[in-house]
Every structure is written in structure tokens, then in C-alpha cells.
N, C-alpha and C positions, 0 to 999 in steps of 0.2 A: 528963712522964715521959722516959727517954732509956736508950739501952743504946749506949755507945760514942759514935759520933758520928751514930745513927739516932732521931730524935725520931720517940715513937709518939705520938697523940693521942689522950686519956682518951673524947674525944666523937665518936660519928660521924653525919656530914652525909649526910642523905638527899635533904633538897630545899634547893634555891636558887632564886633568882628574880633578875631583872636589874633593878637599882638604880632605872632612870628609865626611862620610858615612850618609845618610839621606835621605829623600823623596822630591823631587822636584813637585808641583803642578801644574797643568796646567789646566786653566779654562778661560771660555768664552762664547759668544754666540753659538749656531749651525751653523756652515760653516765657524769658527774663523779659521780654520788652525792648531786645536792643534794635529792633526797626524801629517801633514808633521811636525811642528815645534819638536814633540817629536824624532821624526825618525832622524832628525838632531841632536837634543841635545844626542841622542844616539852615532851617528857617531862621533861628534866634541869633545866629554866628555867622550869618551873610556867608555861607560854604555853598556852592555851588551843587545842587542834588548829585550830580554826575561823578561830583568828587567822594557818594558815600560811595564804599567799596563791601558790598556785602559779600559771606563766601558764598551762600547760596546762588547769588546772581553771578559770582565770576565762573562757579561751575556750569550753571545753567546757559550762561553764555560762551561756553568752550565746547559742548557737546552740541549747540546749534550753528553755534559758527562751523562747525566740522562739516555738520550736513550743508550748510547752505553758502558757504564758501568754499571750491575748492583749495585755492591757495594758501587758506589757515590750515584745513586739514594737513597738506602738505607741510606746512610748518609746523604741526604737532607730530606728525609721524618723521620728518628728518630732524626737531632741534628738542623734541622730548620723547621722542620712543612711543609714540601715542596713538594708535590708527585703529579702523575699522579689520583689517586685515590680521590684525595680531591677537592671539588667543589669550584670554586671562588666563586661562590653566598653561600657557606655555610660552612667558615671555620676561622681560626683564622685572616684573614685579611680582612672577610668580613664588607662592611660599604656599607650605601644605595649608596653614593654618587659612590661607586666603582662599585655594583653594576648597576646601573644606566648607566655606562661609559662604562662595558663590552658589556651590551644590546645592548646599541648605536652602536657597532662594529659588531654587530650579523650577517649583510649581510657578511661582509670583512672576518669574522672569518669564518664563513662555506664556504666561496670560498676559503681561505687560505687552510683551512684544508681539503676540500673536505668532508663535513660529516653536516648534518643537523642537529638542536635541541640544537643549545650551547646557546640560550635562557634560556636553563632548566639546562644543565649542560656543563660547561667551566673548564677543569682542571687548577691548579694553574700552571701548567707547559707551558700547551698549552698558556695562558695567557702571560706567561712570553716569551716565544717563539715570538708571536705574536707582543708584546710592544717591543721586542726587533729588530726586523725585519723591524718594521714601524716606529720606531723613536718616540715611546711613554714611558710612564714613569710608572715603574712600583714601586709597593709599599714600601713605603721607610724602612719596616722592610728587606724586601730581599734586596737592596741596600746594605744598614749598615752591614749584615753579608755575605754576597757576598765579599764586598771587604774587612773586617778582616780577612775571609776565606783566600783569595788570598795570603794577606800580610803575615798572617801567614804559610802559607803550604810551599808560597816561602823561607823563613826563611831570611827576609831582615834584619830582627833584628840581625843579625849574621854579622851587616858590610858590607853592600853593597848598593851603591845608585841606589835608583830605581825613575820613574815617574808615577804619577799618572796624567792619564789624562780623562778630563772629570767629574770628582768628589773632592767637594763636590758640589752639585746644591741648598742646600735649607740650612738654619742656624741651622737647628736639623741636616741634615747632618753633618757639619761643628765641632758643636759641638760633636757628637760622633765620628768623625772621631779622633779628637784633642785628647778628652780624649783615646782614642784605641791607637795612636802613641804612646802617654806618657805612657800609662801602657808598651809597647812595648819597650820604652826607645828608640825612632827612633825620630831624632829631623827633624823640618820641614825646610828644605835648605833656599828654596824661592817658593812663592806664585807666577807664571808669568799669569799675568790676560792680555788675548791677548782682544782686543777691536776692533770692526768693527760695523758700524751706522748700522741700519734697513734696509736702501736700499741695501747697500753694501752686508748683510747676505740674503737678498730675491735674488738679483741679482745671488750670487754664488749656491745658493741652487736648483735654476732654471736652471743653467745651468744643474746641474747633470741629470736632468729629471724626477726624484724621482716621482711616483703615487700619494704620501702622500705632496707634496710641492707645494699644491694650496698658493692663497694668503691667504686666513683663518688662515691655518693651520700654515705659516711661522707668520704672524702676532701673533697669539697665543702664537707660541715658541720664538718671541722674548719679548713680555709681560711679560711671565715664567722667562726669562732673567731677565728683570727689577726688578720685584717683588720678584723674589727669589733668582739667582745665585749672584747678585750686593752684595743682603744685608749678603749672606754666605761668600764674600768676606769682607766687611767690619767687619762682627764678628771675621774673622781669625785677621784682621790688628789689631784690639782690642786685642785679646788674644796674638797675636806673636809681635806685633811691627812693626810699617812703615816699617822700613827697611827690613822685610822679603815680604813686597808684592811688586810686580813692575807692573806697569803697560805699557802695550806694545801695541802699535801702529800695528794693524794686517794687516791693509790696509795702503802698500806701492809698489805699481805700478811701475815697472821699462818697458820703453818704448826702441826699439831698433829704431833707424833712419835706414830707409830703401828706398827704390827710389819709392816704393810707397805709402809712407808716414811710422807714427809709428808703430811700431809692439809690440804688449804686449811679454814680456818675462818672462814667469813664473816660472824657474829657480832661476832668478834674484831678482825677486820680492820674491820668500820664501826666498832668502838668505838677502835681507834687515831687512825682518822682525827677523830671527835669529840673524843676526849682533846685532838688540838691545837686543834680549834678552841676548845672550853670554854676552855683556856689562852690563847689570844688575844683569848678573852671578858673574860679577867682573873681566872679560879676559880682560886685558888691551889693547887701541887701537891698538897697536902698531903690536900684532900679530892676529887680527883678520882678517885681509886680507889673511896671511897665512893660518890660519884654513881654513876660507870659500873655498879657492883655493887648499886646500889640499881635502876638502871634493868634490869637484865639481871633483874633478879628480878619485876619489873612487868611483863615482857611476856607 
């Protein structure tokens, strides 16, 4: 059916799914909305919420599992040389730079764990927990092993699409990840690179009101993104081909007109970004509105 040049479908599409199993990688600077986009992709592409692996959740589940499950703690110690018995200042991960970094957070560490002497002994798992809860980077060896272990444990090589959110963040991590995925015969379906400006990142982060979101910390995070995350995306583009990489504008504000003036509409703004993501995934324009409307109704 058509009216003038506008074609209207008689069929309403409410559910779609990814054609082939594999991994969708979400990357970008801090506060770019990776978590919101990942959740929307799970709903719109029929992906189980449990198949959304965020770097933060992987790290949280690691140190929590070590506290709650003795067998898991033993696995970490024997397979990954990571435990509460190992001093971060004298272990396989120790470097002068890492030791200096840990000591620079001594006061914050002792306040967080309510103990003293952490300039002499801070366990690997204590440092993992502190970094995870405060948005700091952990040693490369840890993230590489934890990501690989979670993918292998979840058996995603068995034919399920999953989302990897917030990883890789360096070229080294990207190289390790692509080699691991190749060894598991898991294809990379798409790398979705969400982009926002430094000013927008700082504005969003400051709105959260987190203690560590001061201007200096935020500036360092954005510099890390420029110097490390962007090159990791360039590396993946070289290895996978440019058709696997999609640059998405993650700042698409939508405002409702009200009697008191324009009012920011968060849900519509997220939908605008998700629409760009779905287009990059190959969803036809004619079904986008149906899918986003069905998603909004399901929340």
C-alpha cells in the first residue's frame, strides 16, 4: 500500500533476531551509554540479558565470587595466580608503575576497606575490588583472562549471540580478544563504536555525582580513550575490515516542547541512538519504528 511516495507496510514487526551467532562489541568513552544501548539491543534483537557481558560486571562477579565461593577462589588462585594471599607489591603483576599507583590511593584504600597498612600489603583481590568500584583500570593480564574465562564458561561458542560491553580498551587487549575469539570459532558480527565529545562525557559523568568524577579524573579518562580505545578500534578495523565497524553518534538529544519550554526526553534520546545502532546492524528502515515502539511498550 502506498500514499504518494510514502510506502506503508501492512505488517507490524515487533521482534527480530540476529541472523548468525557471534559477538557484538560495544566500545566508546566513559559515560557514552554503552549499558543502555546494550540493554536495548538485548530487547530488540532477542538476545538474553545474561548474554550481555559488561566489563564492569565481569570484574564485580570475579571479586564477589572469590569472597562467596571457596572453589572459585581456589580456581582464581591456581589458574590465574590471583588471590587475597598475594601482595600486589610482590606478585606476578608487580611493576614500579603499578606499585606507585596503588600507593597513591593508600588513603582511599584504607578508608574503603577500613584497615591500615595498605601501603605495605594490599592483596590482588583488594586492588581488583577497589579499582572496579572506583572506575580504575586493572592490570591487562586480569581483564584478558577474565573476559576469556567468562566467554568460555558461558559456552557462547555453542551458537548464541552475545554482547561484549566496554572491552577491549587497548590495542593489546583487542589483539588478545580477536585471537581468542578466532580460537573459539566465534565471529565478530559488529563493532559498535559509540562516540561523544569530551564536554558531553564530562557533563554526563558529573550528573552521576560519583566521588571520583572530578575534572582531572574525567580529563584523564577521555585522554585514555583518545590514546588507547580509539587505536584499539582502528586495530580491529584493520583486522576485521571496515564493514564490521560502525561509528555511532551517541549524543542525539531529543526535546519535548512544553508550555514552560523545551524539556529533555531521555527515553527518546536513547531511542535515537539505538535507531542508529540498529541501522548499522542492517535493520531495514521500514521496521525500525515498529521495533522501537514495541521496545518502549515492553519496558
